[in-house]
C-alpha positions as CSV (number, residue, x, y, z in Angstrom):
1,M,0.0,0.0,0.0
2,A,1.3,3.4,-0.9
3,N,2.9,5.6,1.7
4,V,2.0,9.2,2.2
5,T,4.5,11.8,3.6
6,I,2.8,13.7,6.4
7,F,4.8,16.4,8.3
8,G,8.0,14.8,7.2
9,A,7.2,11.4,8.6
10,L,6.0,8.3,6.7
11,R,2.6,6.9,7.7
12,N,0.4,4.3,6.3
13,A,-2.3,5.8,4.1
14,A,-5.0,3.5,5.3
15,S,-4.5,4.6,8.9
16,R,-5.3,8.2,7.9
17,Q,-8.2,7.4,5.6
18,K,-10.9,7.9,8.3
19,A,-9.2,10.9,9.8
20,M,-8.9,12.9,6.6
21,Q,-11.4,12.8,3.7
22,P,-10.9,14.6,0.4
23,V,-13.4,17.4,-0.5
24,N,-15.9,16.1,-3.0
25,D,-15.1,18.1,-6.1
26,W,-17.9,16.8,-8.2
27,R,-17.8,19.6,-10.8
28,R,-14.3,19.6,-12.2
29,G,-15.8,21.0,-15.4
30,W,-13.1,23.6,-15.7
31,R,-10.3,21.1,-15.9
32,V,-11.9,18.6,-18.3
33,I,-14.6,20.4,-20.2
34,H,-17.5,18.0,-20.8
35,E,-19.4,17.5,-24.0
36,P,-21.6,20.4,-25.0
37,Y,-24.1,17.9,-26.4
38,S,-24.5,14.1,-26.4
39,G,-22.0,12.5,-28.8
40,A,-19.7,15.5,-29.1
41,W,-16.7,13.4,-28.0
42,Q,-17.2,10.9,-30.7
43,K,-17.4,13.7,-33.3
44,N,-14.3,15.4,-31.9
45,D,-16.4,18.4,-31.0
46,E,-15.9,18.5,-27.2
47,L,-14.8,21.7,-25.5
48,K,-11.2,21.4,-24.4
49,R,-9.5,23.9,-22.1
50,G,-6.6,24.2,-24.4
51,D,-8.8,25.3,-27.2
52,L,-10.8,27.7,-25.0
53,T,-7.8,29.5,-23.6
54,C,-6.4,30.1,-27.1
55,Y,-9.6,31.8,-28.3
56,P,-8.6,35.4,-28.8
57,T,-11.1,37.1,-26.5
58,L,-10.7,34.7,-23.7
59,Y,-6.9,34.8,-24.1
60,A,-7.0,38.6,-24.0
61,C,-9.1,38.6,-20.7
62,L,-6.7,36.2,-19.0
63,N,-3.6,38.1,-20.3
64,R,-4.9,41.6,-19.4
65,I,-5.7,40.8,-15.8
66,S,-2.7,38.6,-15.1
67,T,-0.2,41.1,-16.6
68,D,-1.7,44.1,-14.9
69,I,-1.6,42.3,-11.5
70,G,2.0,41.4,-12.3
71,K,2.9,45.1,-12.7
72,L,2.1,45.8,-9.1
73,P,5.2,45.3,-6.9
74,F,5.1,43.8,-3.4
75,L,5.8,46.4,-0.7
76,L,6.3,45.7,3.0
77,K,4.7,48.5,5.0
78,R,4.6,49.5,8.7
79,K,2.6,52.1,10.5
80,D,4.6,55.2,11.6
81,E,3.9,57.3,14.7
82,H,1.1,59.0,12.9
83,G,-0.7,55.8,12.0
84,I,0.3,56.0,8.3
85,W,1.5,52.9,6.5
86,R,5.0,53.6,5.2
87,P,7.2,51.3,3.0
88,T,10.0,49.6,4.9
89,E,12.7,47.0,4.4
90,I,12.9,44.0,6.8
91,S,15.6,41.4,6.1
92,A,13.4,38.6,7.3
93,Y,10.5,39.2,4.9
94,S,11.7,41.5,2.1
95,P,13.8,38.9,0.2
96,V,10.9,36.5,-0.4
97,L,8.8,39.3,-1.7
98,R,11.5,40.4,-4.2
99,K,12.4,36.9,-5.3
100,P,9.6,34.3,-4.4
101,N,11.6,31.3,-5.7
102,G,14.6,30.3,-7.7
103,Y,12.9,30.1,-11.2
104,Q,10.4,33.0,-11.1
105,T,10.7,36.8,-10.7
106,A,8.2,38.5,-8.5
107,Q,6.2,39.6,-11.6
108,Q,6.1,36.1,-13.0
109,F,5.0,34.8,-9.6
110,R,2.0,37.2,-9.5
111,E,1.0,36.4,-13.1
112,A,1.1,32.6,-12.3
113,W,-1.0,33.2,-9.2
114,M,-3.6,35.1,-11.2
115,L,-3.7,32.6,-14.1
116,S,-4.2,29.7,-11.8
117,K,-7.1,31.6,-10.0
118,L,-8.8,32.7,-13.3
119,M,-8.5,29.4,-15.0
120,D,-9.0,26.9,-12.2
121,G,-10.7,29.0,-9.5
122,N,-8.0,28.1,-7.0
123,T,-4.4,29.2,-6.4
124,F,-2.3,27.0,-4.1
125,V,1.0,28.5,-2.9
126,L,3.3,26.2,-1.0
127,K,5.6,27.8,1.7
128,Q,9.2,26.8,2.3
129,R,10.7,27.7,5.6
130,D,14.2,28.2,6.9
131,E,15.8,27.2,10.2
132,S,14.3,30.1,11.9
133,N,10.8,29.1,10.7
134,K,10.6,32.1,8.4
135,V,9.2,31.7,4.9
136,R,12.0,31.9,2.5
137,A,10.3,30.7,-0.8
138,L,6.9,30.5,-2.3
139,Y,5.8,28.1,-5.0
140,V,2.6,28.3,-7.1
141,L,1.3,24.7,-7.5
142,D,-0.6,23.0,-10.3
143,P,-4.2,23.0,-9.0
144,A,-4.9,19.7,-10.7
145,R,-2.3,18.1,-8.4
146,V,-3.6,19.6,-5.1
147,E,-6.5,18.1,-3.2
148,P,-8.0,19.7,-0.1
149,L,-8.6,17.4,2.8
150,V,-10.8,17.9,5.9
151,S,-10.2,16.0,9.2
152,E,-12.9,14.8,11.5
153,A,-12.1,17.6,13.8
154,G,-12.5,20.2,11.0
155,R,-8.9,20.8,10.4
156,V,-7.8,21.5,6.8
157,F,-4.9,19.8,5.0
158,Y,-3.7,19.6,1.4
159,R,-2.5,16.5,-0.5
160,L,0.1,17.1,-3.2
161,N,0.2,14.5,-6.0
162,Y,3.4,14.9,-8.0
163,P,4.4,11.7,-9.8
164,S,7.9,12.9,-10.6
165,A,10.7,14.6,-8.7
166,N,11.0,17.1,-11.5
167,N,8.2,19.3,-10.0
168,L,10.2,22.5,-9.4
169,L,9.7,22.0,-5.6
170,P,12.4,21.7,-3.0
171,A,14.0,18.4,-2.2
172,E,11.8,17.9,1.0
173,Y,8.7,17.8,-1.3
174,A,10.1,15.3,-3.8
175,D,7.8,12.4,-2.7
176,E,5.0,11.4,-5.1
177,Q,2.4,12.2,-2.5
178,I,2.6,14.5,0.5
179,V,0.1,16.0,2.9
180,V,0.7,19.4,4.4
181,P,-1.4,21.4,6.9
182,A,-3.2,24.6,6.0
183,S,-0.5,26.6,7.8
184,E,2.0,25.6,5.1
185,M,-0.3,26.6,2.2
186,I,-1.7,29.9,0.9
187,H,-5.0,29.1,-0.7
188,D,-6.7,31.8,-2.8
189,R,-10.0,31.0,-4.5
190,V,-12.8,32.8,-6.4
191,N,-16.5,32.4,-5.9
192,P,-16.7,29.2,-3.8
193,F,-20.3,28.6,-4.7
194,H,-20.5,24.9,-3.7
195,H,-17.8,24.5,-1.1
196,H,-15.6,27.0,0.9
197,L,-12.4,25.2,-0.3
198,I,-13.3,24.9,-4.0
199,G,-13.5,28.0,-6.2
200,V,-15.4,28.3,-9.4
201,P,-13.3,30.1,-12.1
202,P,-14.5,32.8,-14.6
203,L,-13.2,30.4,-17.3
204,L,-16.1,28.0,-16.5
205,A,-18.7,30.8,-16.9
206,A,-17.2,31.9,-20.3
207,A,-16.7,28.3,-21.7
208,I,-20.1,28.1,-23.5
209,A,-19.8,31.5,-25.2
210,A,-16.2,30.8,-26.2
211,G,-17.0,27.3,-27.4
212,K,-19.8,28.8,-29.6
213,N,-17.4,31.2,-31.3
214,I,-14.8,28.6,-31.7
215,R,-17.3,26.4,-33.6
216,I,-18.3,29.4,-35.7
217,L,-14.6,30.0,-36.6
218,R,-14.1,26.4,-37.5
219,N,-17.1,26.3,-39.8
220,S,-16.0,29.6,-41.4
221,S,-12.5,28.1,-41.9
222,S,-14.0,25.0,-43.6
223,F,-16.3,27.2,-45.7
224,F,-13.4,29.4,-47.0
225,E,-11.3,26.3,-47.7
226,N,-14.0,25.6,-50.3
227,A,-13.4,29.1,-51.9
228,A,-16.4,30.5,-50.1
229,N,-18.7,28.2,-52.1
230,P,-21.6,26.9,-50.0
231,G,-22.2,23.9,-52.2
232,G,-25.2,23.1,-54.4
233,L,-27.7,20.6,-55.7
234,V,-27.6,18.4,-58.8
235,S,-31.1,17.5,-60.1
236,G,-32.6,16.0,-63.3
237,P,-36.1,15.9,-64.7
238,A,-36.4,12.1,-64.4
239,G,-34.4,11.8,-61.1
240,L,-31.4,9.7,-60.4
241,D,-31.0,6.2,-58.9
242,E,-29.0,5.9,-55.7
243,G,-25.9,4.5,-57.4
244,D,-25.7,7.2,-60.0
245,A,-26.3,9.9,-57.4
246,D,-23.4,8.6,-55.2
247,K,-21.1,8.5,-58.1
248,L,-22.0,12.0,-59.2
249,Q,-21.6,13.3,-55.6
250,E,-18.2,11.8,-55.3
251,F,-17.3,13.3,-58.7
252,F,-18.2,16.8,-57.6
253,N,-16.6,16.4,-54.2
254,T,-13.2,15.4,-55.7
255,Q,-13.1,17.5,-58.8
256,F,-14.7,20.8,-57.8
257,T,-13.9,21.5,-54.1
258,G,-11.0,22.9,-52.2
259,E,-8.2,24.0,-54.5
260,K,-10.2,22.7,-57.5
261,S,-13.2,24.9,-56.8
262,G,-14.2,27.1,-59.7
263,K,-13.5,24.7,-62.5
264,I,-16.1,24.2,-65.2
265,A,-18.3,21.1,-65.0
266,V,-19.9,19.6,-68.1
267,I,-23.1,17.6,-67.1
268,G,-25.2,15.6,-69.5
269,A,-28.6,13.9,-69.3
270,D,-30.3,17.3,-68.8
271,L,-28.9,17.5,-65.3
272,K,-28.9,20.9,-63.6
273,F,-26.6,22.3,-60.8
274,T,-28.2,24.7,-58.4
275,P,-25.8,26.4,-55.9
276,F,-27.0,26.9,-52.4
277,A,-27.7,30.5,-51.3
278,F,-26.6,32.1,-48.0
279,K,-29.2,32.2,-45.3
280,A,-30.0,35.6,-43.8
281,A,-28.5,34.6,-40.5
282,D,-25.2,33.8,-42.1
283,S,-24.5,37.5,-42.8
284,Q,-24.9,38.1,-39.0
285,L,-22.0,36.0,-37.8
286,V,-20.0,39.1,-36.8
287,E,-22.8,40.3,-34.6
288,Q,-23.3,36.9,-33.1
289,M,-19.6,36.6,-32.3
290,R,-19.4,40.1,-30.9
291,Y,-22.3,39.3,-28.5
292,S,-20.6,36.1,-27.4
293,D,-17.3,38.0,-26.9
294,E,-19.1,40.5,-24.6
295,Q,-20.5,37.5,-22.7
296,I,-16.9,36.2,-22.2
297,C,-15.9,39.5,-20.7
298,Q,-18.7,39.5,-18.1
299,P,-17.3,36.9,-15.7
300,F,-13.9,38.6,-15.7
301,G,-15.4,42.1,-15.0
302,I,-13.5,43.5,-18.0
303,P,-15.2,46.3,-20.1
304,P,-15.3,44.9,-23.7
305,F,-13.7,48.0,-25.2
306,K,-10.7,47.4,-22.8
307,I,-9.7,44.5,-25.0
308,G,-10.7,45.9,-28.4
309,I,-14.3,44.9,-28.6
310,G,-16.7,47.6,-29.7
311,S,-16.1,51.3,-29.0
312,I,-15.7,53.4,-25.9
313,P,-19.0,54.9,-24.7
314,A,-19.4,58.5,-25.6
315,G,-18.4,61.0,-22.9
316,M,-16.2,58.5,-21.0
317,T,-12.8,59.8,-20.1
318,V,-9.6,57.8,-19.7
319,D,-9.7,58.2,-15.9
320,A,-13.3,56.9,-15.8
321,I,-12.3,53.9,-18.0
322,N,-9.3,53.0,-15.8
323,L,-11.4,53.4,-12.6
324,L,-14.2,51.2,-14.0
325,Y,-11.6,48.5,-15.0
326,M,-9.8,48.8,-11.7
327,E,-13.0,48.4,-9.5
328,D,-14.6,45.6,-11.5
329,A,-11.7,43.5,-12.7
330,L,-8.6,44.1,-10.4
331,H,-9.5,45.5,-7.0
332,G,-10.9,42.3,-5.5
333,H,-7.9,40.2,-6.6
334,I,-5.4,42.8,-5.3
335,I,-7.0,42.9,-1.8
336,A,-7.1,39.1,-1.7
337,M,-3.4,38.8,-2.6
338,E,-2.4,41.5,-0.1
339,T,-4.4,39.9,2.7
340,L,-3.3,36.3,2.1
341,L,0.4,37.2,1.8
342,T,0.2,39.3,5.0
343,E,-1.3,36.4,6.9
344,G,0.6,33.7,5.2
345,L,4.1,35.2,5.8
346,D,3.1,36.1,9.4
347,V,4.8,39.5,9.1
348,G,3.5,40.7,12.5
349,P,3.1,44.5,12.7
350,Y,3.8,44.8,9.0
351,K,1.6,44.3,6.0
352,V,2.1,43.5,2.3
353,G,0.8,46.2,-0.1
354,M,0.6,46.4,-3.9
355,P,0.5,50.1,-4.9
356,E,-2.1,50.5,-7.7
357,I,-0.4,53.8,-8.8
358,E,2.0,51.7,-10.8
359,L,-0.7,51.0,-13.4
360,M,-0.3,54.7,-14.3
361,R,3.4,54.3,-15.1
362,M,3.0,54.9,-18.8
363,D,0.5,57.7,-18.6
364,R,2.9,60.4,-17.4
365,Q,0.5,63.3,-18.1
366,G,-2.3,61.7,-16.0
367,K,0.3,60.9,-13.3
368,A,1.5,64.5,-13.3
369,N,-2.0,65.8,-13.1
370,Y,-2.8,63.4,-10.2
371,H,0.3,64.4,-8.1
372,G,-0.2,68.1,-9.0
373,T,-3.7,68.0,-7.6
374,L,-2.4,66.4,-4.4
375,R,0.2,69.2,-4.0
376,E,-2.4,72.0,-4.7
377,R,-4.7,70.6,-2.0
378,G,-2.0,70.3,0.6
379,I,-2.0,66.5,0.6
380,E,1.5,65.9,-0.8
381,A,4.8,67.6,-0.7
382,V,7.0,68.4,-3.7
383,N,9.6,65.8,-2.9
384,E,6.9,63.1,-2.5
385,S,5.7,63.9,-6.0
386,R,9.3,63.9,-7.4
387,F,9.8,60.5,-5.9
388,H,7.2,58.9,-8.2
389,F,9.0,60.3,-11.2
390,D,12.4,59.1,-10.1
391,Y,13.7,62.6,-9.5
392,S,16.0,63.5,-6.6
393,P,14.6,65.6,-3.7
394,L,15.0,69.3,-3.5
395,D,15.9,71.6,-0.5
396,G,12.7,72.7,1.0
397,G,10.6,70.2,-1.0
398,D,9.4,68.4,2.1
399,T,7.2,71.4,3.2
400,I,3.6,71.6,2.1
401,Y,2.5,75.0,0.8
402,M,-1.0,76.5,0.7
403,Q,-2.3,79.8,-0.7
404,Q,-3.7,82.3,2.0
405,Q,-6.9,83.3,0.3
406,D,-9.8,81.7,2.2
407,Y,-11.3,83.4,5.3
408,P,-14.2,82.4,7.7
409,L,-17.6,83.1,6.3
410,D,-18.8,85.2,9.2
411,Q,-16.0,87.7,8.6
412,V,-16.6,87.8,4.8
413,R,-20.3,88.4,5.3
414,H,-19.7,91.5,7.6
415,N,-16.8,92.7,5.4
416,K,-14.6,92.4,8.3
417,I,-11.3,90.5,8.2
418,E,-9.8,90.2,11.6
419,G,-6.1,89.6,11.9
420,P,-4.5,87.7,14.7
421,E,-4.8,89.4,18.1
422,T,-1.3,90.8,19.0
423,E,-0.3,93.2,21.7
424,P,1.6,96.3,20.6
425,P,5.2,96.3,21.4
426,P,6.2,98.3,24.6
427,V,7.4,101.9,23.9
428,D,9.5,103.9,26.4
429,E,8.5,107.5,27.4
430,G,11.1,109.2,25.2
431,E,10.0,107.4,22.0
432,G,6.3,108.0,22.9
433,E,6.8,111.8,23.1
434,Q,8.6,111.8,19.7
435,V,5.8,109.7,18.1
436,E,3.1,112.0,19.5
437,A,4.9,115.1,18.2
438,A,5.3,113.6,14.8
439,N,1.6,112.8,14.7
440,E,0.6,116.3,15.8
441,E,2.8,117.9,13.0
442,A,1.2,115.6,10.5
443,R,-2.3,116.7,11.6
444,Q,-1.4,120.3,11.2
445,L,0.0,119.8,7.8
446,H,-3.1,118.0,6.7
447,A,-5.3,120.8,8.0
448,E,-3.3,123.5,6.2
449,L,-3.4,121.4,3.0
450,W,-7.2,121.2,3.3
451,Q,-7.6,125.0,3.8
452,H,-5.3,125.6,0.8
453,K,-7.5,123.4,-1.4
454,A,-10.7,125.1,-0.2
455,I,-9.3,128.6,-1.0
456,E,-8.3,127.6,-4.5
457,A,-11.7,126.0,-5.1
458,T,-13.4,129.3,-4.0
459,R,-11.2,131.4,-6.3
460,E,-12.0,129.3,-9.3
461,A,-15.8,129.5,-8.6
462,I,-15.6,133.4,-8.4
463,N,-13.6,133.8,-11.6
464,A,-15.9,131.5,-13.5
């Protein structure tokens, strides 16, 4: 009887059979797509996942989400004295975030995480620990080779089934079958409709629409292989017996189809060839395929125009498009990945973040407007803005500036702007007498000037 490695020790599989039972994954339709109709397998018309994922619209959805998530770097953050999460570097956790394993970059790791989640509904990430029990490597597993187990006490385990040692895992996981506790696994899943440990992927919801379009493309390919000739009917006034009809059909199929299509056929015995005409629905294939493409985008939350289907709605700005795409297609996956890594790495007072601002990396104008608005509203300093453009800090750039132009409403309503209450500086007696004398002299000069202007005005009035 086969042995199963559990926590590094070999135990008989039969002794654990009652203690741990596999989760009944009775759907598995996203791994082996079943027949769309009875007898499709015999006709080689079944839906295979390899064909579905290569369909352009479905491929574009998977590629767009996985690559955009891959652009967001992992940042380890910690709260400062003001309660704000700031990026930090910790030697115990930062290396695994920069390089999750020996054969993937951090970007490839995030893309593999998302592709597994979108295509299988589940992402299983195995942890590898060092001597200090810190996680030093992370491995995205093949979901088809991982099976959740639940013990009688309700504890969760995972059984890894790798028939070969060439499984890109560390040497301690080289056995053909190994069971690990949930503490050694990061499990991300989407829409666990039927069981909390089994996710249902968007690929399953888009399979029928994609399969329909694949069949349309196959039929169109066969049609154009026949030089866009839909075929026809050979008839005679007296009819044909079955033997002559079969010979005539074989003659036309071999001599006037494919590369030989378009040749001239000479038919005797008053036979007549009538070509088939297109149906009205045949001219609507583009509309039918476009509708199915829009249905494929729905489970992924992607606006169709984001992957080149249809046109952008009138009046929709670039910022509105990006916000719609971020909220519907990416935000939930980003939060799930941040939370699972924070808990899975056991980073204590820290947390793992993925700054969404990185998606604006190529839109420098939009990025400049964004940071410029933050500076104008006193939210961000100049050096903080320059940091996002890879510019060095400036002297005085850490200070936030605001224009002094707004006043309390009660003061504006009464046309009375009150300054800060300050006491006048102390003045000694000598200086006070000098100031008073200067003020008296100014008053006398003002009075004499007023009298002089009054006399001049009187003289002008008499002479006039």
